[in-house]
C-alpha positions as MATLAB code, in Angstrom:
seq = 'MNNIIILLILTVVSIIFLIRIRKKGNKSESLSFLSTMIATLFGVLVAVTLSNIKDEKKEINDTIKLLNSGLSVLKVTYTYTSVLGEYDIEIKQDSSKYEKNQKEYRMDNPLPHPDQLETIIGSEIVSKNISEKTLTEIYAGLINIQKNGNYEAIDSYKKQLKALHLLIQFEVAYLQGNISLEEFENQDKSKIVVEGIEIPSNVNLE';
ca = [
     113.096   56.728  -12.675;
     115.508   59.488  -11.606;
     112.830   61.002   -9.380;
     112.321   57.684   -7.615;
     116.051   57.369   -6.961;
     116.121   60.888   -5.508;
     113.209   60.047   -3.211;
     114.941   56.881   -2.041;
     118.132   58.810   -1.289;
     116.186   61.423    0.659;
     114.422   58.687    2.612;
     117.641   56.880    3.507;
     119.359   60.120    4.549;
     116.346   61.115    6.661;
     116.265   57.736    8.405;
     119.987   57.968    9.206;
     119.534   61.399   10.756;
     116.471   60.174   12.637;
     118.397   57.252   14.127;
     121.225   59.542   15.224;
     118.800   61.947   16.868;
     116.994   59.156   18.716;
     120.282   57.867   20.084;
     120.765   61.242   21.724;
     117.472   60.765   23.545;
     115.651   63.815   22.193;
     112.229   62.301   21.412;
     110.525   65.620   20.826;
     113.090   66.598   18.257;
     112.842   63.136   16.707;
     109.085   63.393   16.294;
     109.396   66.866   14.851;
     112.039   65.738   12.419;
     109.989   62.671   11.468;
     106.867   64.715   10.728;
     108.894   67.195    8.693;
     110.520   64.364    6.774;
     107.158   62.738    5.957;
     105.632   66.043    4.876;
     108.630   66.826    2.678;
     108.676   63.409    1.038;
     104.933   63.515    0.480;
     105.197   66.954   -1.104;
     108.006   65.810   -3.378;
     106.062   62.684   -4.343;
     102.950   64.712   -5.233;
     105.003   67.183   -7.256;
     106.774   64.389   -9.123;
     103.499   62.585   -9.824;
     101.791   65.711  -11.156;
     104.813   66.527  -13.294;
     104.860   63.013  -14.756;
     101.129   63.135  -15.505;
     101.558   66.485  -17.264;
     104.512   65.202  -19.306;
     102.686   62.006  -20.259;
      99.594   63.934  -21.341;
     101.715   66.250  -23.499;
     103.440   63.263  -25.097;
     100.104   61.637  -25.901;
      98.772   64.864  -27.426;
     101.932   65.256  -29.509;
     101.636   61.620  -30.619;
      98.020   62.166  -31.694;
      99.019   65.246  -33.702;
     101.731   63.284  -35.516;
      99.396   60.360  -36.198;
      96.805   62.765  -37.604;
      99.527   64.088  -39.897;
     100.134   60.494  -40.952;
      96.423   60.125  -41.745;
      96.616   63.220  -43.945;
      99.616   61.745  -45.767;
      97.677   58.536  -46.457;
      94.604   60.453  -47.617;
      96.622   62.558  -50.076;
      98.482   59.464  -51.296;
      95.221   57.595  -51.836;
      93.557   60.495  -53.671;
      96.553   61.052  -55.964;
      96.793   57.317  -56.642;
      93.105   57.219  -57.598;
      93.545   60.107  -60.044;
      96.556   58.470  -61.669;
      94.655   55.200  -61.918;
      91.687   56.847  -63.615;
      93.919   58.462  -66.248;
      95.680   55.142  -66.775;
      92.365   53.419  -67.483;
      91.366   56.167  -69.933;
      94.646   55.805  -71.810;
      94.138   52.057  -72.014;
      90.623   52.489  -73.356;
      91.466   55.220  -75.902;
      95.153   56.005  -76.295;
      94.422   58.369  -79.211;
      93.391   61.040  -76.702;
      96.891   61.259  -75.255;
     100.299   62.130  -76.626;
     101.949   59.318  -74.670;
     101.062   55.660  -74.559;
     100.259   53.790  -71.362;
     103.821   52.572  -70.784;
     105.272   56.062  -71.069;
     102.534   57.471  -68.861;
     103.283   54.956  -66.097;
     107.004   55.622  -66.270;
     106.469   59.382  -66.017;
     103.836   59.070  -63.260;
     104.825   56.404  -60.725;
     102.350   55.751  -57.932;
     103.076   57.915  -54.876;
     104.372   56.334  -51.675;
     103.545   57.614  -48.176;
     107.221   58.086  -47.295;
     106.409   60.758  -44.713;
     104.353   58.231  -42.768;
     107.400   56.053  -42.206;
     109.261   59.092  -40.854;
     106.366   59.895  -38.518;
     106.049   56.330  -37.226;
     109.818   56.086  -36.793;
     109.961   59.154  -34.571;
     110.800   58.433  -30.948;
     107.662   59.970  -29.469;
     105.284   57.991  -31.714;
     107.053   54.643  -31.465;
     107.171   55.093  -27.689;
     103.494   55.877  -27.159;
     101.575   53.690  -29.620;
     100.897   50.009  -29.043;
     103.407   47.417  -30.183;
     100.664   45.714  -32.201;
      99.873   48.874  -34.151;
     103.548   49.667  -34.703;
     104.209   46.170  -36.064;
     101.172   46.221  -38.337;
     102.004   49.665  -39.711;
     105.513   48.588  -40.665;
     104.108   45.400  -42.220;
     101.622   47.526  -44.164;
     104.372   49.852  -45.382;
     106.375   46.864  -46.612;
     103.359   45.543  -48.528;
     102.790   48.982  -50.026;
     106.387   49.086  -51.202;
     105.894   45.718  -52.914;
     102.577   46.615  -54.555;
     103.259   50.189  -55.567;
     102.659   49.648  -59.275;
      99.791   50.041  -61.721;
      99.307   46.298  -62.147;
      98.423   46.011  -58.448;
      96.802   49.425  -58.015;
      93.572   48.070  -56.533;
      95.505   46.114  -53.896;
      97.697   49.156  -53.320;
      94.689   51.401  -52.643;
      93.159   48.776  -50.372;
      96.347   48.627  -48.297;
      96.413   52.423  -48.011;
      92.856   52.293  -46.679;
      93.750   49.531  -44.238;
      96.661   51.576  -42.886;
      94.411   54.617  -42.596;
      91.863   52.647  -40.582;
      94.553   51.081  -38.382;
      95.910   54.493  -37.405;
      92.380   55.795  -36.833;
      91.853   53.063  -34.257;
      95.111   53.979  -32.517;
      94.149   57.660  -32.402;
      90.678   56.803  -31.081;
      92.225   54.698  -28.319;
      94.769   57.352  -27.349;
      91.964   59.926  -27.161;
      89.956   57.624  -24.901;
      87.102   57.301  -27.408;
      87.208   53.495  -27.448;
      87.995   50.918  -24.782;
      91.040   48.655  -24.676;
      88.842   45.670  -25.583;
      87.405   47.461  -28.615;
      90.870   48.576  -29.624;
      92.325   45.083  -29.381;
      89.405   43.496  -31.236;
      89.290   46.289  -33.829;
      85.697   45.396  -34.626;
      84.587   48.489  -36.542;
      80.997   47.254  -36.721;
      80.649   47.756  -32.944;
      82.579   51.006  -32.632;
      81.218   54.488  -33.083;
      83.965   57.083  -32.824;
      82.781   60.654  -32.621;
      84.453   62.901  -35.144;
      86.313   60.065  -36.846;
      85.168   58.661  -40.153;
      85.729   54.921  -40.477;
      85.359   53.698  -44.080;
      82.665   51.032  -44.203;
      84.188   49.260  -47.185;
      87.580   48.552  -45.623;
      88.387   44.942  -44.864;
      91.453   44.323  -42.745;
      91.353   40.555  -43.177;
];
């Protein structure tokens, strides 16, 4: 925006000088000044455009890196949750194998929450560069995870972690240019093949 304002100011100033020169009747000087002005403005415009493209590309790459970190957070959270859930089932089936009963075990080992993901999504660069739809759905998913982060709802909790993981995978695939806007908006995983990205086949977002 600032670059556009600068260009407008340069244009207005150049036109004013051009008008003054023409009033003096020096056409040759006017044409020379006009050509110089156009060349200068064109050069500035090209430089500004290239700079903006470079900055935008860097922002997208930084956003992808942060989202990939978010995927790692979800993966670790899911794996740890699964381990805790398996031990919980074993205690329920045969509590004699453990020093603590199931209630004590759950109190000492609460299900992990992907708190780092909320920090990542809340960062300015990520919230600025991902789609509004994805941002809204991620926050909705985090709220649901907060509500279901207990052993009684562990299956639902794990399912929501998977759904968030898949949602972010779609956003990363779109930012990388691996899927089209239509595929991204439809989020039909049965029709999308993303190279280098594993999409869990048993995840249901509905």
